[in-house]
C-alpha positions in Angstrom: 0.0 0.0 0.0 1.3 3.5 -0.9 1.7 5.9 2.0 -0.7 8.8 2.6 1.2 12.0 1.8 -0.2 15.4 2.7 1.8 18.6 2.1 0.5 21.9 3.6 2.0 25.3 2.8 2.6 27.9 5.5 4.2 31.3 5.8 5.5 31.0 9.4 9.1 30.0 8.8 10.5 26.7 10.0 11.0 27.6 13.7 7.4 28.8 14.2 5.9 26.0 12.2 7.8 23.5 14.2 6.6 25.1 17.4 3.0 24.9 16.1 3.3 21.3 15.0 4.7 20.2 18.3 2.0 21.9 20.2 -0.7 20.6 17.9 0.6 17.1 18.2 0.4 17.2 21.9 -3.2 18.5 21.7 -4.1 15.8 19.1 -2.7 13.1 21.4 -4.9 14.3 24.2 -8.0 14.6 22.0 -7.6 11.2 20.4 -6.2 9.3 23.4 -8.8 6.5 23.1 -7.9 5.8 19.4 -4.2 6.8 19.3 -1.3 5.4 21.3 2.1 6.8 20.3 4.8 4.1 20.7 7.8 5.9 19.4 8.5 9.5 18.6 11.9 10.8 17.5 12.6 14.4 16.4 15.7 15.2 14.5 16.1 18.8 13.3 12.7 19.4 11.7 11.8 15.8 11.1 9.6 13.6 13.3 9.6 9.9 12.8 6.9 8.0 14.6 5.2 4.7 15.2 1.8 4.5 16.8 -1.2 2.2 17.4 -4.4 3.5 15.7 -7.5 1.5 16.3 -5.3 -1.5 17.2 -3.1 -1.3 14.1 0.5 -0.1 13.9 1.1 2.9 11.7 4.4 4.5 10.9 5.3 7.8 9.4 7.2 11.1 9.3 6.5 14.8 9.5 8.9 17.1 7.8 8.8 20.8 8.8 10.3 23.1 6.2 10.5 26.9 5.9 7.4 27.1 3.7 5.5 23.8 4.1 4.9 20.8 6.3 4.9 17.3 4.7 3.3 14.4 6.5 3.7 10.8 5.3 1.8 7.9 7.0 1.9 4.3 6.1 -1.3 2.4 7.1 -1.5 -1.4 7.3 -3.4 -3.2 4.6 -6.2 -3.9 7.0 -6.7 -0.1 7.2 -6.8 0.3 3.4 -10.5 1.4 3.6 -9.5 4.3 5.8 -7.1 6.0 3.4 -9.4 8.8 2.4 -10.7 9.6 5.9 -7.2 9.5 7.3 -6.0 11.8 4.5 -8.8 14.2 5.3 -8.1 14.1 9.1 -4.3 14.7 8.6 -5.1 17.7 6.3 -7.7 19.2 8.7 -5.5 18.7 11.8 -2.5 20.1 10.0 -4.4 23.1 8.8 -5.6 23.7 12.4 -2.0 23.5 13.7 -0.8 26.0 11.1 -3.7 28.4 11.2 -2.8 32.0 11.7 
């Protein structure tokens, strides 16, 4: 299965976008605590690599924060194949919420 890739432009610069993404992820973890359990999270410069359990399935991915965009890539299990479009929409809406001015 191909990964879900969502790229969102922003005008905040890398440092501010990174701050917003980190704060937004903490908020999302709290709001989706029943459905999302983060197993691994590793930040290196502006890149987050993660592994999490979502609805009992393991997903992996990365978030890259750049000067003018944030790119999220998530690999779902084949059992979650029917959730590609809803997951893509959720990633987009949560990302837009994090980067909103």
